[in-house]
Backbone bond lengths (Angstrom), bond angles and torsions (degrees), N, CA, C in turn:
res aa  C-N    CA-C-N  psi(-1)  N-CA   C-N-CA  omega(-1)  CA-C   N-CA-C  phi
1 M - - - 1.519 - - 1.577 107.53 -
2 P 1.378 112.71 144.99 1.413 116.55 -179.45 1.548 111.86 -64.97
3 R 1.344 116.47 157.31 1.426 122.68 178.33 1.538 109.31 -62.05
4 G 1.282 113.99 134.02 1.519 117.93 175.27 1.526 110.92 87.43
5 S 1.366 116.95 6.15 1.498 114.96 177.35 1.517 112.60 -65.04
6 S 1.299 115.12 150.61 1.441 118.61 -177.13 1.527 113.21 -76.84
7 P 1.340 116.66 156.82 1.444 118.58 176.29 1.515 114.17 -55.29
8 K 1.299 115.20 -31.69 1.486 122.34 -179.85 1.542 108.76 -61.82
9 R 1.333 113.72 -49.43 1.498 116.91 -179.20 1.491 109.88 -68.37
10 E 1.275 123.56 -35.18 1.458 127.86 175.93 1.589 105.79 -54.03
11 R 1.358 113.58 -53.34 1.458 117.57 -176.07 1.529 111.09 -64.01
12 Q 1.304 114.11 -39.65 1.500 119.09 179.03 1.548 110.52 -60.92
13 Y 1.367 114.08 -44.83 1.520 118.67 178.00 1.511 110.47 -59.10
14 E 1.286 117.23 -48.10 1.487 121.55 -179.95 1.498 110.39 -57.56
15 H 1.353 116.91 -50.00 1.401 121.62 -177.23 1.628 111.46 -60.99
16 V 1.247 116.45 -47.80 1.506 121.50 178.72 1.535 108.53 -58.47
17 E 1.292 114.32 -47.01 1.489 119.26 -177.81 1.544 110.25 -59.44
18 E 1.367 113.92 -49.84 1.466 115.47 178.05 1.512 116.78 -59.49
19 S 1.352 110.91 -39.07 1.529 116.16 179.92 1.528 108.78 -65.03
20 A 1.299 120.41 -40.16 1.388 124.02 -179.14 1.514 111.81 -62.72
21 Q 1.332 114.44 -44.34 1.412 120.08 177.64 1.546 112.61 -63.56
22 D 1.347 114.17 -41.28 1.488 119.09 176.90 1.525 111.74 -60.37
23 R 1.336 119.48 -29.55 1.502 125.48 179.10 1.493 109.17 -81.17
24 G 1.378 119.98 0.06 1.452 119.48 178.36 1.553 115.41 96.48
25 E 1.323 119.41 7.50 1.438 119.82 174.45 1.553 111.66 -72.88
26 S 1.319 114.45 150.95 1.493 117.08 176.34 1.612 107.87 -69.89
27 A 1.341 114.50 165.75 1.468 117.46 -177.31 1.530 110.48 -62.02
28 G 1.333 117.40 -41.58 1.460 119.23 178.18 1.486 115.77 -63.12
29 R 1.344 113.85 -41.15 1.471 118.64 178.72 1.461 112.06 -70.32
30 A 1.351 117.79 -32.83 1.535 120.09 176.88 1.545 110.53 -69.08
31 K 1.314 116.58 -36.42 1.507 119.32 176.97 1.541 108.59 -64.69
32 E 1.334 117.57 -40.60 1.436 119.70 -176.43 1.566 109.94 -68.47
33 I 1.308 117.24 -45.03 1.457 121.39 174.79 1.526 112.55 -55.48
34 A 1.324 114.75 -46.17 1.482 119.77 179.26 1.498 112.91 -62.11
35 A 1.352 114.93 -43.15 1.468 118.78 -176.72 1.549 110.73 -66.54
36 R 1.328 113.14 -40.54 1.490 119.14 -177.45 1.547 107.52 -68.28
37 T 1.250 116.49 -42.49 1.488 118.85 -175.86 1.502 109.83 -65.74
38 V 1.310 117.45 -46.08 1.532 124.37 -177.77 1.490 109.09 -65.37
39 N 1.464 118.32 -43.53 1.424 121.85 177.34 1.521 111.38 -57.69
40 K 1.355 113.42 -47.19 1.515 117.03 179.62 1.546 111.10 -58.00
41 E 1.291 117.72 -46.76 1.440 123.58 -177.86 1.568 107.53 -62.60
42 R 1.294 118.48 -42.58 1.520 121.11 174.25 1.472 113.59 -59.27
43 A 1.336 119.38 -42.04 1.395 123.78 179.76 1.525 111.42 -67.94
44 R 1.309 114.91 -37.96 1.513 119.10 -177.68 1.565 108.41 -71.26
45 S 1.249 120.22 -31.13 1.439 124.20 -177.17 1.528 111.01 -91.87
46 G 1.340 121.60 2.05 1.430 124.92 -179.81 1.492 113.75 74.47
47 E 1.277 120.74 23.12 1.517 123.06 178.90 1.536 112.97 -86.32
48 S 1.329 117.51 -14.31 1.440 120.78 -172.94 1.544 109.42 -108.00
49 K 1.318 118.25 150.78 1.491 122.60 -179.36 1.469 112.45 -65.98
50 T 1.367 118.81 -41.49 1.422 121.60 178.92 1.576 107.02 -124.35
51 A 1.406 112.75 155.92 1.428 117.86 175.17 1.549 108.62 -154.45
52 S 1.326 114.74 141.92 1.434 120.85 179.51 1.531 106.83 -78.31
53 R 1.334 113.14 161.73 1.401 117.31 176.35 1.527 116.73 -63.98
54 T 1.312 114.53 -33.67 1.478 120.95 178.69 1.554 109.20 -68.34
55 S 1.333 116.40 -33.96 1.361 119.44 177.69 1.495 114.60 -63.90
56 T 1.273 114.51 -38.39 1.496 116.76 -173.86 1.527 112.38 -95.22
57 Q 1.367 118.05 -23.76 1.507 119.00 -176.36 1.492 114.32 -106.07
58 D 1.326 119.62 -14.87 1.425 124.16 178.79 1.551 108.95 -76.22
59 M 1.323 118.31 166.29 1.462 118.18 178.20 1.500 111.50 -68.43
60 S 1.302 119.24 153.78 1.457 120.83 -173.63 1.534 109.52 -70.71
61 S 1.287 117.81 161.70 1.444 122.41 177.13 1.536 108.01 -58.83
62 G 1.284 120.02 -45.86 1.409 122.54 -179.28 1.501 115.24 -57.94
63 E 1.331 113.51 -42.22 1.510 120.96 176.29 1.528 112.09 -62.63
64 R 1.335 114.33 -43.81 1.458 119.95 178.16 1.492 112.78 -59.87
65 G 1.360 113.50 -49.19 1.514 118.00 177.16 1.556 113.02 -59.83
66 G 1.283 112.29 -41.07 1.532 117.33 177.96 1.453 113.03 -62.33
67 R 1.312 116.33 -34.80 1.446 117.94 179.02 1.562 111.32 -74.12
68 R 1.307 115.76 -27.26 1.483 117.01 179.73 1.510 113.19 -79.38
69 S 1.346 112.89 -33.30 1.492 113.68 -175.89 1.531 114.53 -113.59
70 G 1.320 113.01 4.23 1.495 118.09 -173.95 1.578 112.12 -78.27
71 K 1.316 117.10 174.72 1.366 121.95 -175.52 1.583 109.91 -65.10
72 G 1.294 119.24 134.13 1.468 121.25 -178.68 1.510 115.71 87.09
73 S 1.334 114.03 1.02 1.477 118.96 179.02 1.570 106.64 -83.09
74 Q 1.281 115.30 177.74 1.428 122.34 178.37 1.561 109.54 -90.71
75 G 1.298 117.22 14.31 1.403 120.19 177.10 1.524 114.23 78.20
76 P 1.299 117.01 -154.12 1.517 120.94 -177.99 1.519 107.97 -65.11
77 T 1.305 113.10 150.85 1.490 122.90 175.63 1.523 110.65 -67.67
78 Y 1.312 113.55 168.47 1.478 117.75 176.25 1.599 109.47 -64.17
79 D 1.247 115.22 -40.41 1.583 120.41 179.70 1.535 108.64 -61.67
80 Q 1.316 118.58 -41.83 1.443 121.74 -177.82 1.516 108.43 -68.62
81 L 1.336 118.96 -44.18 1.407 122.61 177.44 1.543 115.15 -61.04
82 Y 1.368 110.07 -40.45 1.477 113.65 177.43 1.493 112.83 -68.41
83 A 1.384 117.49 -37.31 1.448 117.96 177.62 1.553 111.90 -63.30
84 E 1.349 115.96 -34.97 1.422 118.30 -178.21 1.488 110.29 -74.37
85 A 1.400 117.11 -33.02 1.450 118.94 -179.46 1.574 106.82 -70.68
86 K 1.341 117.54 -35.45 1.420 119.73 -178.11 1.554 108.40 -69.17
87 Q 1.325 119.23 -36.67 1.444 124.20 178.74 1.519 110.02 -64.45
88 R 1.433 113.49 -39.16 1.491 114.92 -179.87 1.470 113.96 -85.47
89 G 1.286 120.05 -5.21 1.458 124.39 -177.73 1.473 117.70 72.24
90 V 1.317 117.66 40.12 1.389 126.91 176.88 1.540 110.48 -68.21
91 K 1.426 116.02 119.63 1.368 116.91 179.48 1.503 115.99 -75.13
92 G 1.321 124.49 143.76 1.409 127.31 179.10 1.477 114.15 75.60
93 R 1.317 119.28 16.09 1.461 123.93 -176.94 1.488 113.24 -63.22
94 S 1.325 119.72 -31.74 1.399 122.84 179.69 1.501 115.57 -65.53
95 D 1.389 116.93 -22.47 1.456 119.74 -177.45 1.531 107.08 -98.70
96 M 1.404 121.09 2.44 1.406 120.93 -174.81 1.569 111.87 -94.70
97 N 1.329 116.43 144.00 1.432 122.22 171.93 1.580 108.45 -88.07
98 K 1.292 112.64 -179.32 1.490 114.88 -173.45 1.504 112.41 -60.98
99 S 1.284 117.66 -45.87 1.444 120.02 -177.46 1.649 111.62 -61.79
100 R 1.303 112.86 -38.81 1.492 115.38 177.83 1.505 112.89 -68.34
101 L 1.341 114.52 -37.83 1.488 118.22 177.39 1.523 108.39 -65.17
102 R 1.283 119.23 -40.36 1.509 121.84 174.78 1.498 111.53 -57.31
103 R 1.235 118.80 -45.65 1.538 122.27 -179.03 1.436 108.91 -67.19
104 A 1.404 118.54 -46.19 1.485 121.13 -179.89 1.495 114.31 -57.78
105 L 1.466 113.46 -33.82 1.453 114.75 -175.91 1.577 110.02 -91.87
106 G 1.361 117.79 -0.92 1.418 120.23 175.31 1.548 113.75 88.20
107 Y 1.373 118.98 20.12 1.401 119.01 178.82 1.494 109.75 -79.92
108 K 1.393 118.38 148.42 1.428 120.86 -177.96 1.527 108.47 -90.36
109 G 1.273 114.68 153.25 1.460 118.16 174.36 1.440 111.68 112.37
C-alpha cells in the first residue's frame, strides 16, 4: 500500500487479497489483484494524484463483481471454476468447457 493510505483502504486491500487466495489464486496474483482494485477505488474517489480515464469512467470493481456473482448471473467464471477444479483435483479439467466444469464440481443449473 502507498504511504499515507487510509485504514479503510488497508482493510479493503487485505479483504480482496484474502478473497483472491480463497478462489485459488497464487499469493503474487492475489496481491496484484488487491493492489489494482484498491488503486482503482482510490482513483474513483479522488484519493490519488493521477488517474487513468478507465479508472474513473469504467464501472467500479464492486459493481463488476456484483454483476458476476449476483442474482441472475451465469455464476462463477470459467477461470474461477477451473481454479476450484484444480484445487479439488478434478481429472480431465483442462479438456472441459464451462458447463462441464460446473457439472463436475456439482453446481446446479
